N, C-alpha and C positions, 0 to 999 in steps of 0.2 A: 840311313846310309844309301849313298848313290849306287845305282846298278853299274857293275863293271861290264859294259856292253861288249868289248872285245873278248873277254873271258866267256861271257854267255854265248857269243857266236861260235867260239871255238869248241864249246861243249856240245853243240848241236850236230846231228848227222842227218844226211838225206837218205831216204828209202830204208828206214830201219827195218831189219828183218822181221821184227815182231808185228809190224803193221803193213808191210809192203810186200807184194809179190811181183816180180819182174818176169812177165811171160815172154816166151820166145816169140819173135816176129820175123817171118820169112817174107821179105818184100816181093819175092818171085810169085808168091801165092796171092798177092793183093788184087782186089777186083779192079776192073777197068776205069771206074770213076771214083773220085774222092767221097762222094755222098754215100756210096755203099760202104766204104771202109769206115767213114765217120759213124754211120748208124751202128755198125758192129761194135766199134770201140765204145760208143756211148752206152750201148746195152751192156757191155762188159763192165764199164765203170759203175753202172747202177747195180748190177749183180754183185759186184765186189764191195758194195756198201760205201762207195765214195760219197761223202756229204755234198749235197748241192752240186751234182755234176753238170747241171744246166746253167751254171754261172760261168761267165767268160769275161775276159778283159777286152775292152773296146778302146782302140787308140785312134785318135783323130788329130787333125791339124786345124788350128783356129784361123780367124780372119787375118791375123798377122803372121801366119806361118809357124806358130809355136805349137809343139806337140802337147797332147793331153791324153790321159788314160784313166779309165774307171771300170768298175765291175758292173755288168748288166746281166740280164737274164735272156737266155735263148728262147724265142717264141716259136721257132720251127725251122726246119731245113728241108728244102726240096730242090727241084731242078732250077727254080728261080732264084735260089740263094738262101743264105742263113739270115733269119729274121730276128729283129729286136725292136723295141719301141721306146719312145720318149716324147716329150713335148718339143715341137719344132722351135719353140722360143727358148729352150734351155741352152746351156753352153754347148752341149754336143749337137743339138739341133742346129744352132747357128753355125757351128763349125762345119757341119755336113752341107749346109746351104752354101757356104763359101768354098769348100773343097770337098766335093762328094766322093771321096775315097777314104777307106779306113782299113784297119787291121783288127783281127780277132785272134784271141789265144785262149785255149782251154788247157787246164792243168789238172790231171787226175793222179795225185801222188800215190794212191794205194796201188796203182799199177805202173808207176814210173812213166806215165805217158803224157805227151803234149800234142795238141793239134793247133797249128797256126795257119792263118790265111790272110790274104790281102786282095783288095779289088775295089771296083766302083760300087757306090751305094745309091740306091734309088728309093724314093718315098712311095708308099702305096697310096691309092686313092683314099679319100676321106671315109667313104662307106666301108672299105675293107679295114681301115684303121679302127673305126668305131666298133665294127663287128668283133675284131680281135680283143678290144678292151672289154666289151660286154660279155665275152665268153670267159673272162677271168673272174676273180673273186670280188666280193663286195669291197674288201679292203683295197684291192687294186683300183677299183673305180673311185673310191673315196680319195685315195692318194692322187689320182689324176685330176679329180675335181678340186682338190686343194690348190693345185696349180702353182704358179710363180716359181717353178723350179729354177734354182741357181740365182734367183734375185737375193738381194741383201735382206736379212731378217733382223728386226729390231729386238726381239726377245722370244724365248720359248713359250711365253704366255700367248703371244700373238699367234704362234704356230698352233698351240693347243686350241684356241678359239676357232681358227680357220679349219682345222682338221675336224673338230667336232661338228661344225656346220656341214662340212663335206660328207661326213659319215651319215648325218641325218638325211641329206639329199640322196645319197646312194641307196640307203635303205628304202626311202620313200619312192624312188623312181630308178629302178635298176637299169633302165635303158636311157638315162639322161646322157647326152653327149658331152664329151670334153673336146671342144673344137680344135685345140692345138695338139691333141694327142695323135701321134703319127707312128705308123708301122714302117720300118725301114728294112731293106734287104741288101745284104752284101753279096754280090755275085763274084766269087773268087777268080782271080787270074792264076794264083798259085795256092796250093794247100800242102802243108808239110805235116807229116806224121812222125813223131819222135818216140821211140821206144828205148827206155833206159836199160842198160846192161850192167851187171855187177862188176865186170872187168873194165868198165868205162868204154867198151866198144859199142857205143850207142848206135842204134839203127835210125837213120833219118831218110825217109822216103818223101820226095816232093813230086806232086802232080802239077803239071803246067798246062794251062789252057792254050790251045793252038787253033788255027782255022780248020784243022782236021779232027778236032776232038782233044782228048787228054793224052799227054805224054807223061812219062815217069822217069825219074832219075834219082840216084843216091847222092847224099851229101856227106862230107866228112863231119864227124862229130866235133 
């Protein structure tokens, strides 16, 4: 029997009281920079048991101006920006080469929180990119060595053979480079913090980068 998608959608609820806590958020007490607030909110998400809080949506625009989005992993955040990595030859790598701007979005439903940011993206030097890769797991290195991300795949058997060979190389040489693997940093021009409210009076605080530092303002929900 076919699934009744409209009925299924109507049956679902956002921020179920049994699994979600909507904490109060007073924007007047927010720190002067978005990195400080992001760090606090990220720690809150971890403490609340949010699964995979370090995953985020990355939106780019390709060579022909068409938008694309996917889930990637946060590799770090500091004064230089929010970091993620991929092959520069992948779809997102090619998109960033053509249009070096992107948007990131984090969603932590256990707290009814989102963080969104937009800004230019720069690629780290190869030595830093490889150091980031080799600080990760053997599986991460094996995946990077498998390569050919976003290329057409003829069969799952071809993937299995390439992956097994990459795992053997990663185990035998944990410092083997993956030449196309690149660490990217998004340096935000705007960062929005969204806190859900049970009465739908959601709090949206946006940080805006200016020549004098960060300014802050509220947005209608």
